[in-house]
BALO-646864 format. One record per residue (C-alpha): x, y, z. Coordinates in steps of 0.001 Angstrom, whole numbers, padded with zeros to 6 digits. Layout:
BEGIN
+---------+---------+---------+
:       x :       y :       z :
+---------+---------+---------+
:       X :       Y :       Z :
...
+---------+---------+---------+
This chain:
BEGIN
+---------+---------+---------+
:       x :       y :       z :
+---------+---------+---------+
: -040813 :  075909 : -033444 :
: -041681 :  072998 : -031088 :
: -039571 :  072439 : -027996 :
: -037293 :  069376 : -028079 :
: -038711 :  066319 : -026322 :
: -035515 :  065926 : -024303 :
: -033270 :  068653 : -022892 :
: -030052 :  069341 : -024754 :
: -028085 :  069065 : -021550 :
: -028580 :  066831 : -018547 :
: -026360 :  065862 : -015623 :
: -026200 :  062309 : -016955 :
: -025119 :  063409 : -020432 :
: -022509 :  065760 : -018971 :
: -021048 :  063012 : -016774 :
: -021078 :  060486 : -019589 :
: -019323 :  062812 : -022017 :
: -016802 :  063884 : -019390 :
: -015933 :  060259 : -018719 :
: -015550 :  059616 : -022454 :
: -012958 :  062400 : -022644 :
: -011092 :  061024 : -019617 :
: -011152 :  057462 : -020970 :
: -009843 :  058532 : -024366 :
: -007327 :  061211 : -023440 :
: -006701 :  061232 : -019693 :
: -007676 :  063347 : -016707 :
: -005746 :  066403 : -017827 :
: -007676 :  066538 : -021086 :
: -010940 :  067283 : -019323 :
: -011840 :  070957 : -019028 :
: -015169 :  072709 : -018961 :
: -014349 :  074348 : -022312 :
: -013417 :  071018 : -023908 :
: -016530 :  069402 : -022488 :
: -018735 :  072200 : -023828 :
: -017210 :  071765 : -027289 :
: -017964 :  068058 : -027252 :
: -021531 :  068743 : -026173 :
: -021876 :  071563 : -028730 :
: -022928 :  074125 : -026117 :
: -021400 :  077172 : -024507 :
: -019273 :  076530 : -021424 :
: -021539 :  078814 : -019390 :
: -024414 :  076385 : -019978 :
: -022601 :  073665 : -018061 :
: -022628 :  075689 : -014875 :
: -026396 :  075321 : -014666 :
: -025753 :  071646 : -013936 :
: -022333 :  071471 : -012258 :
: -020483 :  074148 : -010278 :
: -016850 :  073288 : -011062 :
: -014673 :  070787 : -012871 :
: -013736 :  069326 : -009470 :
: -017397 :  068764 : -008658 :
: -017875 :  067108 : -012031 :
: -014962 :  064758 : -011407 :
: -016476 :  063746 : -008082 :
: -019824 :  063107 : -009756 :
: -018165 :  060998 : -012458 :
: -016179 :  059055 : -009857 :
: -019313 :  058455 : -007817 :
: -021071 :  057132 : -010913 :
: -018268 :  054637 : -011482 :
: -018277 :  053580 : -007814 :
: -021970 :  052697 : -008048 :
: -020849 :  049679 : -010078 :
: -019066 :  048255 : -007020 :
: -020921 :  045376 : -005348 :
: -020802 :  045138 : -001545 :
: -023893 :  042941 : -001166 :
: -021777 :  039876 : -000390 :
: -021119 :  041107 :  003134 :
: -024732 :  040228 :  003956 :
: -023684 :  036581 :  003525 :
: -020271 :  036495 :  005231 :
: -017069 :  038540 :  005318 :
: -015142 :  036259 :  002953 :
: -017825 :  036340 :  000258 :
: -018174 :  040059 :  000816 :
: -014462 :  040708 :  000442 :
: -014193 :  038644 : -002744 :
: -017270 :  040201 : -004354 :
: -016232 :  043710 : -003369 :
: -012655 :  043325 : -004590 :
: -013625 :  041793 : -007918 :
: -016341 :  044307 : -008717 :
: -014148 :  047184 : -007499 :
: -011350 :  046084 : -009830 :
: -013747 :  045669 : -012749 :
: -015174 :  049157 : -012226 :
: -011744 :  050785 : -012076 :
: -010175 :  048695 : -014835 :
: -012885 :  049957 : -017169 :
: -011655 :  053526 : -016604 :
: -007908 :  053391 : -015801 :
: -007364 :  057097 : -016465 :
: -009795 :  057912 : -013661 :
: -008116 :  055595 : -011136 :
: -005669 :  058204 : -009715 :
: -008591 :  060475 : -008851 :
: -010708 :  057711 : -007322 :
: -007714 :  056237 : -005474 :
: -007201 :  059455 : -003536 :
: -010131 :  058611 : -001295 :
: -013924 :  058621 : -000998 :
: -014025 :  062343 : -000132 :
: -017719 :  063274 :  000164 :
: -018826 :  060950 : -002626 :
: -021967 :  059134 : -001529 :
: -021459 :  055881 : -003464 :
: -017863 :  055553 : -002258 :
: -018805 :  056289 :  001346 :
: -021704 :  053842 :  001211 :
: -019367 :  051140 : -000095 :
: -016806 :  051905 :  002627 :
: -019543 :  051812 :  005248 :
: -020803 :  048434 :  004010 :
: -017290 :  046975 :  003948 :
: -016411 :  048228 :  007416 :
: -019766 :  047173 :  008814 :
: -019533 :  043728 :  007253 :
: -016080 :  043140 :  008678 :
: -016811 :  044398 :  012205 :
: -020077 :  042436 :  012303 :
: -018036 :  039326 :  011536 :
: -015901 :  039919 :  014615 :
: -013009 :  041881 :  013174 :
: -011856 :  044676 :  015499 :
: -012261 :  048205 :  014158 :
: -008523 :  048582 :  013554 :
: -008295 :  045339 :  011589 :
: -011396 :  046203 :  009555 :
: -009762 :  049469 :  008563 :
: -006514 :  047751 :  007593 :
: -008320 :  045032 :  005616 :
: -010210 :  047690 :  003693 :
: -006980 :  049541 :  002980 :
: -005078 :  046379 :  001992 :
: -007802 :  045331 : -000420 :
: -007907 :  048802 : -001928 :
: -004126 :  048740 : -002497 :
: -004479 :  045411 : -004288 :
: -007401 :  046575 : -006417 :
: -005984 :  049976 : -007355 :
: -002593 :  048537 : -008272 :
: -004235 :  045914 : -010448 :
: -006552 :  048402 : -012156 :
: -003945 :  051062 : -012925 :
: -001974 :  049018 : -015408 :
: -001097 :  045656 : -016857 :
:  001911 :  043757 : -015547 :
:  001996 :  041609 : -018670 :
:  001726 :  044464 : -021169 :
:  004728 :  046112 : -019546 :
:  007108 :  043598 : -021117 :
:  008184 :  044194 : -024745 :
:  007138 :  041478 : -027200 :
:  010633 :  041376 : -028775 :
:  012145 :  037966 : -028016 :
:  015625 :  039136 : -029040 :
:  015645 :  041684 : -026238 :
:  015831 :  038995 : -023571 :
:  018298 :  036630 : -025225 :
:  021485 :  036120 : -023170 :
:  021180 :  039373 : -021232 :
:  018039 :  038405 : -019254 :
:  018104 :  034587 : -019255 :
:  015350 :  034199 : -016657 :
:  012993 :  036269 : -018823 :
:  013413 :  034177 : -021947 :
:  009638 :  033756 : -022277 :
:  008630 :  037255 : -021212 :
:  007928 :  038234 : -024816 :
:  004952 :  035844 : -024757 :
:  003184 :  037725 : -021966 :
:  001432 :  040038 : -024425 :
: -000420 :  037140 : -025991 :
: -002314 :  036300 : -022812 :
: -002045 :  039571 : -020927 :
: -005667 :  039796 : -019774 :
: -005688 :  036172 : -018633 :
: -002407 :  036501 : -016740 :
: -003324 :  039795 : -015125 :
: -006691 :  038465 : -013937 :
: -005143 :  035242 : -012653 :
: -002475 :  037249 : -010836 :
: -005110 :  039409 : -009168 :
: -007033 :  036301 : -008109 :
: -003842 :  034742 : -006736 :
: -003119 :  037823 : -004636 :
: -006734 :  038092 : -003449 :
: -006785 :  034414 : -002444 :
: -003481 :  034788 : -000578 :
: -004839 :  037836 :  001240 :
: -008063 :  036092 :  002249 :
: -006297 :  032860 :  003272 :
: -003986 :  034838 :  005528 :
: -006905 :  036770 :  006980 :
: -008787 :  033544 :  007724 :
: -005926 :  032447 :  009993 :
: -005844 :  035798 :  011777 :
: -009621 :  035790 :  012170 :
: -009531 :  032357 :  013780 :
: -006821 :  033493 :  016169 :
: -008703 :  036653 :  017098 :
: -011992 :  034890 :  017702 :
: -010255 :  032213 :  019764 :
: -008821 :  034893 :  022050 :
: -012209 :  036496 :  022730 :
+---------+---------+---------+
């Protein structure tokens, strides 16, 4: 019987299938046994490619973080911050069930550490002190993670009767569902612009003092 042209298992296929389980059912649904069932192999076979479930999660998270674009910092810190924040949000928003794991920190994940290094380097090269560069990175991450974890607009019930009389200032809240994606994106952009505008002022003050 001829050997198959492609291996039945590969690190890429394992990561992809693991992420599919997480996307569909959440982090807790992923186990090595469940993954093996989806791949139609024995669980022991997985350990030839990945040591533990924790290692697999880090590999999956690193794969997602490779979608984040930090190239804008080669142009200037403002372009870099905007490009990084937008691509970071897009990467996480595509996999909201994975966000709590990624949000914990870069750990030893290469893609995450490379992104953090590029962000910090881009900011310090632009004249931001080390402490400010760290805080800007953290502030942007808080904004991105909060935006990616859930929808503000989808959190409001679409029942108009719910708001009548009792919540008079929310009389149009039932309409939020209709344009949830648009409102959530516009809200993120508003917050990002406010952050950058405030940072511009601080940057001018800092550079004037030096």
